[in-house]
DSSP file (Angstrom, degrees, kcal/mol; ACC not computed):
  #  RESIDUE AA STRUCTURE BP1 BP2  ACC     N-H-->O    O-->H-N    N-H-->O    O-->H-N    TCO  KAPPA ALPHA  PHI   PSI    X-CA   Y-CA   Z-CA
    1    1 A M              0   0    0      0, 0.0    37,-2.1     0, 0.0     2,-0.5   0.000 360.0 360.0 360.0 144.9  -21.5  -36.4   15.5
    2    2 A K  E     -a   38   0A   0     35,-0.2    91,-2.8    37,-0.1    92,-1.8  -0.926 360.0-169.2-107.7 123.9  -21.6  -35.8   11.7
    3    3 A I  E     -ab  39  94A   0     35,-3.2    37,-3.2    -2,-0.5     2,-0.5  -0.949   5.5-162.0-116.7 127.3  -23.4  -32.6   10.6
    4    4 A A  E     -ab  40  95A   0     90,-3.0    92,-3.0    -2,-0.5     2,-0.5  -0.932   3.3-167.5-108.4 130.4  -24.2  -31.9    7.0
    5    5 A L  E     -ab  41  96A   0     35,-2.8    37,-2.6    -2,-0.5     2,-0.5  -0.972   2.6-167.2-119.8 116.7  -25.0  -28.3    6.0
    6    6 A L  E     +ab  42  97A   0     90,-3.0    92,-3.0    -2,-0.5     2,-0.3  -0.914  23.4 151.3-109.3 122.3  -26.6  -27.9    2.5
    7    7 A T  E     -ab  43  98A   0     35,-2.6    37,-0.7    -2,-0.5    92,-0.1  -0.969  49.1-140.0-149.6 156.7  -26.7  -24.4    1.3
    8    8 A N  S    S+     0   0    0     90,-0.5    36,-1.1    -2,-0.3     2,-0.3   0.938  92.5  48.4 -78.6 -60.2  -26.6  -22.2   -1.8
    9    9 A E        +     0   0    0     34,-0.1     5,-0.2    89,-0.1    -1,-0.1  -0.654  61.8 148.3 -90.1 135.3  -24.4  -19.4   -0.4
   10   10 A Y  B >   -E   13   0B   0      3,-0.9     3,-2.3    -2,-0.3    37,-0.1  -0.936  50.5 -41.1-157.9 144.1  -21.1  -20.1    1.3
   11   11 A P  T 3  S+     0   0    0      0, 0.0    36,-0.0     0, 0.0     9,-0.0  -0.141 124.9  20.4 -50.6 138.2  -17.9  -18.0    1.5
   12   12 A P  T 3  S+     0   0    0      0, 0.0     2,-1.3     0, 0.0    -3,-0.0  -0.979 122.0  62.3 -91.4   7.0  -16.6  -16.6   -0.7
   13   13 A H  B <   +E   10   0B   0     -3,-2.3    -3,-0.9    31,-0.1     2,-0.5  -0.601  66.8 138.4 -96.4  76.6  -20.0  -16.6   -2.6
   14   14 A I        +     0   0    0     -2,-1.3     3,-0.1    -5,-0.2    -5,-0.0  -0.978  13.2 157.7-120.2 128.8  -22.2  -14.6   -0.3
   15   15 A Y        +     0   0    0     -2,-0.5     2,-0.3     1,-0.1    -1,-0.1   0.343  61.9  14.7-130.6   4.4  -24.7  -12.1   -1.7
   16   16 A G  S  > S-     0   0    0      1,-0.0     4,-1.7     0, 0.0     3,-0.3  -0.927  90.5 -71.7-162.2-173.8  -27.3  -11.7    1.0
   17   17 A G  H  > S+     0   0    0     -2,-0.3     4,-2.6     1,-0.2     5,-0.2   0.820 120.4  58.8 -62.3 -35.0  -28.5  -12.3    4.6
   18   18 A A  H  > S+     0   0    0      1,-0.2     4,-2.4     2,-0.2    -1,-0.2   0.899 106.5  49.4 -63.2 -39.2  -28.9  -16.0    4.2
   19   19 A G  H  > S+     0   0    0     -3,-0.3     4,-1.9     2,-0.2    -1,-0.2   0.893 110.7  48.9 -66.1 -40.5  -25.3  -16.4    3.2
   20   20 A V  H  X S+     0   0    0     -4,-1.7     4,-2.0     2,-0.2     5,-0.2   0.921 111.3  51.3 -63.7 -43.2  -24.2  -14.3    6.2
   21   21 A H  H  X S+     0   0    0     -4,-2.6     4,-2.8     1,-0.2    -2,-0.2   0.936 110.9  46.3 -59.7 -48.2  -26.4  -16.5    8.4
   22   22 A V  H  X S+     0   0    0     -4,-2.4     4,-2.5     1,-0.2     5,-0.2   0.831 108.3  57.4 -68.5 -30.6  -24.9  -19.8    7.1
   23   23 A E  H  X S+     0   0    0     -4,-1.9     4,-1.6     2,-0.2    -1,-0.2   0.947 113.7  38.3 -61.2 -48.1  -21.4  -18.4    7.5
   24   24 A Y  H  X S+     0   0    0     -4,-2.0     4,-2.2     2,-0.2    -2,-0.2   0.881 115.3  53.5 -72.0 -38.3  -21.9  -17.7   11.2
   25   25 A L  H  X S+     0   0    0     -4,-2.8     4,-2.6    -5,-0.2     5,-0.2   0.934 110.0  47.3 -61.3 -46.2  -23.9  -20.9   11.7
   26   26 A S  H  X S+     0   0    0     -4,-2.5     4,-2.2     1,-0.2    -1,-0.2   0.884 110.4  52.9 -65.2 -37.6  -21.2  -23.1   10.2
   27   27 A R  H  X S+     0   0    0     -4,-1.6     4,-1.3    -5,-0.2    -1,-0.2   0.923 112.6  44.2 -62.9 -43.5  -18.5  -21.4   12.3
   28   28 A E  H  X S+     0   0    0     -4,-2.2     4,-1.1     2,-0.2    -2,-0.2   0.879 111.5  52.6 -71.0 -37.6  -20.4  -22.0   15.5
   29   29 A L  H  < S+     0   0    0     -4,-2.6     3,-0.3     1,-0.2     8,-0.2   0.894 107.9  52.6 -63.0 -38.5  -21.3  -25.6   14.6
   30   30 A A  H  < S+     0   0    0     -4,-2.2     7,-0.2     1,-0.2    -1,-0.2   0.833 112.2  45.4 -65.4 -32.0  -17.6  -26.3   13.9
   31   31 A R  H >X S+     0   0    0     -4,-1.3     3,-1.3    -5,-0.2     4,-0.6   0.642  83.9 126.7 -83.7 -16.2  -16.7  -24.9   17.3
   32   32 A L  H >X>S-     0   0    0     -4,-1.1     3,-1.0    -3,-0.3     4,-0.8  -0.137  84.6  -3.9 -51.4 130.3  -19.5  -26.8   19.1
   33   33 A E  H >45S-     0   0    0      1,-0.3     3,-0.7     2,-0.2    -1,-0.3   0.876 136.2 -51.1  51.7  44.9  -18.1  -28.9   22.1
   34   34 A G  H <45S-     0   0    0     -3,-1.3    -1,-0.3     1,-0.2    -2,-0.2   0.709  99.6 -64.5  71.3  21.2  -14.5  -28.0   21.3
   35   35 A G  H <<5S+     0   0    0     -3,-1.0    -1,-0.2    -4,-0.6    -2,-0.2   0.742  93.7 136.4  78.4  23.6  -14.7  -28.9   17.6
   36   36 A K  T <<5 +     0   0    0     -4,-0.8     2,-0.3    -3,-0.7    -3,-0.1   0.574  50.6  80.6 -82.2  -6.5  -15.3  -32.6   18.2
   37   37 A H  S   <S-     0   0    0     -5,-0.6     2,-0.5    -7,-0.2   -35,-0.2  -0.747  79.1-124.4-100.6 147.5  -18.0  -32.9   15.5
   38   38 A D  E     -a    2   0A   0    -37,-2.1   -35,-3.2    -2,-0.3     2,-0.5  -0.784  22.3-160.4 -90.7 129.3  -17.4  -33.2   11.8
   39   39 A L  E     -ac   3  54A   0     14,-3.0    16,-2.6    -2,-0.5     2,-0.6  -0.950   5.7-171.0-113.9 119.8  -19.1  -30.6    9.7
   40   40 A H  E     -ac   4  55A   0    -37,-3.2   -35,-2.8    -2,-0.5     2,-0.5  -0.949   7.0-165.6-113.0 116.3  -19.6  -31.3    6.0
   41   41 A I  E     -ac   5  56A   0     14,-3.4    16,-2.7    -2,-0.6     2,-0.5  -0.892   6.9-173.0-107.5 125.7  -20.8  -28.3    3.9
   42   42 A R  E     +ac   6  57A   0    -37,-2.6   -35,-2.6    -2,-0.5     2,-0.3  -0.976  20.6 161.2-115.1 129.5  -22.2  -28.7    0.4
   43   43 A C  E     -ac   7  58A   0     14,-1.7    16,-3.2    -2,-0.5     2,-0.4  -0.906  46.7 -87.2-143.8 166.5  -22.8  -25.5   -1.4
   44   44 A F  E    S+ c   0  59A   0    -36,-1.1     2,-0.3   -37,-0.7   -34,-0.2  -0.655  90.8  48.6 -74.0 129.0  -23.4  -24.0   -4.9
   45   45 A G  S    S-     0   0    0     14,-1.4    -2,-0.1    -2,-0.4   -36,-0.0  -0.934  95.7 -74.3 139.6-162.2  -20.0  -23.2   -6.3
   46   46 A E        +     0   0    0     -2,-0.3    -1,-0.1    12,-0.1    14,-0.1   0.183  70.0 138.1-122.6  13.6  -16.6  -24.6   -6.9
   47   47 A Q        +     0   0    0     -3,-0.1    11,-3.8    10,-0.1     2,-0.2  -0.266  22.4 175.1 -62.7 147.9  -15.1  -24.5   -3.4
   48   48 A K  E     +D   57   0A   0      9,-0.2     2,-0.3     2,-0.0     9,-0.2  -0.699  20.6 145.0-153.7  97.8  -13.1  -27.5   -2.2
   49   49 A E  E     -D   56   0A   0      7,-2.2     7,-2.9    -2,-0.2     2,-0.3  -0.946  26.5-170.7-136.0 152.6  -11.5  -27.0    1.3
   50   50 A H  E     +D   55   0A   0     -2,-0.3     2,-0.4     5,-0.2     5,-0.2  -0.931  16.5 159.1-145.5 122.1  -10.8  -29.0    4.3
   51   51 A F  E >   -D   54   0A   0      3,-2.6     3,-2.8    -2,-0.3    -2,-0.0  -0.984  62.2 -43.4-146.1 133.6   -9.6  -27.5    7.6
   52   52 A D  T 3  S-     0   0    0     -2,-0.4   -17,-0.0     1,-0.3   -14,-0.0  -0.261 126.1 -17.0  47.7-117.8   -9.7  -29.0   11.1
   53   53 A N  T 3  S+     0   0    0    -23,-0.1   -14,-3.0    -3,-0.1     2,-0.5   0.155 119.3  92.9-101.7  18.1  -13.2  -30.6   11.4
   54   54 A V  E <   -cD  39  51A   0     -3,-2.8    -3,-2.6   -16,-0.2     2,-0.4  -0.951  47.7-175.5-119.9 128.4  -14.8  -28.8    8.4
   55   55 A A  E     -cD  40  50A   0    -16,-2.6   -14,-3.4    -2,-0.5     2,-0.5  -0.989   7.3-167.9-119.9 128.2  -15.0  -30.0    4.8
   56   56 A V  E     +cD  41  49A   0     -7,-2.9    -7,-2.2    -2,-0.4     2,-0.4  -0.961   7.8 176.3-118.3 128.8  -16.5  -27.7    2.2
   57   57 A E  E     -cD  42  48A   0    -16,-2.7   -14,-1.7    -2,-0.5    -9,-0.2  -0.954  18.6-145.6-137.3 118.6  -17.4  -28.9   -1.3
   58   58 A G  E     -c   43   0A   0    -11,-3.8     2,-0.5    -2,-0.4   -14,-0.2  -0.510  12.7-145.5 -77.1 148.3  -19.0  -26.8   -3.9
   59   59 A V  E     +c   44   0A   0    -16,-3.2   -14,-1.4    -2,-0.2   -12,-0.1  -0.969  27.1 159.4-119.9 124.8  -21.5  -28.5   -6.3
   60   60 A R        -     0   0    0     -2,-0.5   -16,-0.0   -16,-0.2    -2,-0.0  -0.941  36.7-124.9-147.4 121.7  -21.7  -27.4   -9.9
   61   61 A P        -     0   0    0      0, 0.0    20,-0.0     0, 0.0    16,-0.0  -0.332  13.1-142.1 -63.4 147.4  -23.1  -29.4  -12.8
   62   62 A D  S    S+     0   0    0      2,-0.0     2,-0.3     0, 0.0     0, 0.0   0.128  79.1  46.3 -99.3  21.6  -20.8  -29.8  -15.7
   63   63 A F  S    S-     0   0    0      0, 0.0     2,-0.5     0, 0.0     0, 0.0  -0.962  80.2-113.8-150.7 167.5  -23.5  -29.4  -18.3
   64   64 A V        -     0   0    0     -2,-0.3     3,-0.0     3,-0.0    -2,-0.0  -0.918  32.9-122.8-108.0 129.3  -26.4  -27.2  -19.2
   65   65 A F        -     0   0    0     -2,-0.5     2,-0.3     8,-0.2    12,-0.1  -0.397  27.1-113.6 -64.9 142.3  -29.9  -28.7  -19.0
   66   66 A P        +     0   0    0      0, 0.0     2,-0.3     0, 0.0    -1,-0.1  -0.617  45.4 177.6 -72.2 138.4  -31.9  -28.5  -22.2
   67   67 A F        -     0   0    0     -2,-0.3     3,-0.1     1,-0.1     6,-0.0  -0.996  36.6-151.1-146.7 149.2  -34.9  -26.2  -21.7
   68   68 A Q  S    S+     0   0    0     -2,-0.3     2,-0.4     1,-0.2    -1,-0.1   0.783  90.4  38.5 -86.9 -31.3  -37.8  -24.8  -23.7
   69   69 A D  S >  S-     0   0    0      1,-0.1     3,-2.3     0, 0.0     4,-0.5  -0.983  74.5-137.4-126.6 129.3  -38.1  -21.6  -21.7
   70   70 A V  T >  S+     0   0    0     -2,-0.4     3,-0.9     1,-0.3     4,-0.5   0.764 102.7  67.4 -56.8 -26.3  -35.2  -19.6  -20.4
   71   71 A H  T 3> S+     0   0    0      1,-0.2     4,-0.5     2,-0.1    -1,-0.3   0.721  95.4  56.7 -66.8 -20.9  -37.2  -19.1  -17.1
   72   72 A H  H <> S+     0   0    0     -3,-2.3     4,-2.6     1,-0.2     5,-0.2   0.661  85.2  82.6 -84.1 -16.6  -36.9  -22.8  -16.4
   73   73 A Q  H <> S+     0   0    0     -3,-0.9     4,-2.4    -4,-0.5     5,-0.2   0.903  91.1  46.3 -58.2 -47.1  -33.1  -22.8  -16.6
   74   74 A K  H  > S+     0   0    0     -4,-0.5     4,-2.5     1,-0.2    -1,-0.2   0.906 113.1  49.9 -65.0 -41.1  -32.5  -21.6  -13.0
   75   75 A L  H  X S+     0   0    0     -4,-0.5     4,-2.7     2,-0.2    -2,-0.2   0.940 112.3  46.7 -62.8 -46.8  -35.0  -24.1  -11.6
   76   76 A L  H  X S+     0   0    0     -4,-2.6     4,-2.3     1,-0.2    -2,-0.2   0.904 112.4  50.5 -62.5 -41.7  -33.5  -27.0  -13.4
   77   77 A D  H  X S+     0   0    0     -4,-2.4     4,-2.3    -5,-0.2    -1,-0.2   0.923 112.4  47.4 -60.9 -44.7  -30.0  -26.0  -12.4
   78   78 A T  H  X S+     0   0    0     -4,-2.5     4,-2.4     2,-0.2    -2,-0.2   0.922 111.2  50.2 -63.6 -45.8  -31.1  -25.7   -8.7
   79   79 A L  H  X S+     0   0    0     -4,-2.7     4,-2.1     1,-0.2    -1,-0.2   0.898 111.4  48.6 -61.4 -41.2  -32.9  -29.1   -8.8
   80   80 A F  H  X S+     0   0    0     -4,-2.3     4,-2.5     2,-0.2    -1,-0.2   0.912 110.2  50.6 -68.0 -40.8  -29.9  -30.9  -10.2
   81   81 A R  H  X S+     0   0    0     -4,-2.3     4,-2.9     1,-0.2     5,-0.2   0.905 108.6  54.2 -60.9 -39.5  -27.5  -29.3   -7.7
   82   82 A D  H  X S+     0   0    0     -4,-2.4     4,-2.7     2,-0.2    -2,-0.2   0.923 108.8  47.8 -58.1 -45.0  -29.9  -30.5   -5.0
   83   83 A I  H  X S+     0   0    0     -4,-2.1     4,-2.4     1,-0.2    -2,-0.2   0.921 112.3  48.9 -63.8 -44.0  -29.7  -34.0   -6.3
   84   84 A L  H  X S+     0   0    0     -4,-2.5     4,-1.1     2,-0.2    -2,-0.2   0.912 113.0  47.4 -62.1 -42.9  -25.9  -33.9   -6.5
   85   85 A M  H >X S+     0   0    0     -4,-2.9     4,-0.8     2,-0.2     3,-0.6   0.939 111.5  50.1 -63.7 -47.0  -25.7  -32.5   -2.9
   86   86 A T  H >< S+     0   0    0     -4,-2.7     3,-1.0     1,-0.3    -2,-0.2   0.916 111.0  49.5 -58.6 -44.4  -28.1  -35.2   -1.6
   87   87 A G  H 3< S+     0   0    0     -4,-2.4    -1,-0.3     1,-0.2    -2,-0.2   0.724 105.7  58.0 -68.0 -21.1  -26.2  -37.9   -3.2
   88   88 A S  H << S+     0   0    0     -4,-1.1     2,-1.1    -3,-0.6    -1,-0.2   0.595  80.6  93.4 -87.7  -9.9  -22.9  -36.7   -1.8
   89   89 A V    <<  +     0   0    0     -3,-1.0     3,-0.2    -4,-0.8    -1,-0.1  -0.723  49.4 173.0 -84.5 102.3  -24.0  -36.9    1.9
   90   90 A K        -     0   0    0     -2,-1.1     2,-0.3     1,-0.3    -1,-0.2   0.884  65.0  -1.6 -78.6 -39.7  -22.7  -40.3    2.8
   91   91 A E        +     0   0    0    -88,-0.0     2,-0.3     0, 0.0    -1,-0.3  -0.962  68.1 161.0-156.5 130.7  -23.5  -40.3    6.5
   92   92 A A        -     0   0    0     -2,-0.3   -89,-0.2    -3,-0.2     3,-0.1  -0.976  30.1-163.3-155.6 140.4  -24.9  -37.6    8.8
   93   93 A D  S    S+     0   0    0    -91,-2.8     2,-0.4    -2,-0.3   -90,-0.2   0.784  92.9  25.6 -86.3 -34.1  -26.6  -37.4   12.2
   94   94 A I  E     -b    3   0A   0    -92,-1.8   -90,-3.0     2,-0.0     2,-0.5  -0.998  67.1-167.5-132.5 133.5  -28.0  -34.0   11.5
   95   95 A V  E     -b    4   0A   0     -2,-0.4     2,-0.6   -92,-0.2   -90,-0.2  -0.988   3.8-167.2-121.6 124.6  -28.8  -32.4    8.1
   96   96 A H  E     -b    5   0A   0    -92,-3.0   -90,-3.0    -2,-0.5     2,-0.6  -0.951   3.2-163.0-112.7 116.4  -29.5  -28.7    7.8
   97   97 A C  E     -b    6   0A   0     -2,-0.6     2,-0.6   -92,-0.2   -90,-0.2  -0.883  12.6-152.2 -97.8 122.2  -31.0  -27.5    4.6
   98   98 A H  E     -b    7   0A   0    -92,-3.0   -90,-0.5    -2,-0.6     4,-0.4  -0.872  51.3 -22.0-107.9 115.8  -30.6  -23.8    4.3
   99   99 A T  S >> S-     0   0    0     -2,-0.6     4,-1.6     1,-0.2     3,-1.5   0.142  92.0 -64.7  73.3 171.4  -33.1  -21.7    2.2
  100  100 A W  H 3> S+     0   0    0      1,-0.3     4,-0.8     2,-0.2    -1,-0.2   0.743 123.4  74.1 -62.0 -24.5  -35.4  -22.9   -0.6
  101  101 A Y  H 34 S+     0   0    0      1,-0.2    -1,-0.3    -3,-0.2    -2,-0.1   0.838 114.6  19.3 -60.4 -32.3  -32.5  -23.8   -2.8
  102  102 A T  H X4 S+     0   0    0     -3,-1.5     3,-1.8    -4,-0.4     4,-0.4   0.584 102.9  83.1-115.3 -12.8  -31.7  -26.8   -0.7
  103  103 A I  H >X S+     0   0    0     -4,-1.6     3,-1.4     1,-0.3     4,-0.6   0.761  78.4  74.0 -65.7 -22.1  -34.9  -27.6    1.2
  104  104 A L  G >< S+     0   0    0     -4,-0.8     3,-0.5     1,-0.3    -1,-0.3   0.738  86.6  65.4 -60.7 -21.2  -36.2  -29.4   -1.9
  105  105 A Q  G <4 S+     0   0    0     -3,-1.8    -1,-0.3     1,-0.2    -2,-0.2   0.791  95.5  55.8 -70.9 -28.2  -33.7  -32.2   -1.0
  106  106 A A  G <4        0   0    0     -3,-1.4    -1,-0.2    -4,-0.4    -2,-0.2   0.644 360.0 360.0 -81.1 -14.8  -35.6  -33.0    2.2
  107  107 A A    <<        0   0    0     -4,-0.6    -1,-0.2    -3,-0.5    -2,-0.1   0.497 360.0 360.0 -70.0 360.0  -38.9  -33.6    0.5
């Protein structure tokens, strides 16, 4: 089975409870049924790792959106990362969107 986990926080960039939760969730999903499932993690950041059945890829836009109000910058950045993450999931049997940062992809 191919599992995609889309998240804002992922090690080493964890700053709250949601990040701790996704760290443990991803570890257990990777171990599920003796590690026979592929886990693809897309997260905010610059990570690029591959070990055993786990692939981690950080998503970070390489430009700054033009914006009229500074308050819109974070929302636009988040939406664009969501689009990049969604487009990078080639094939998955299960997709887990973790927190509001990535749930917008499922809409």
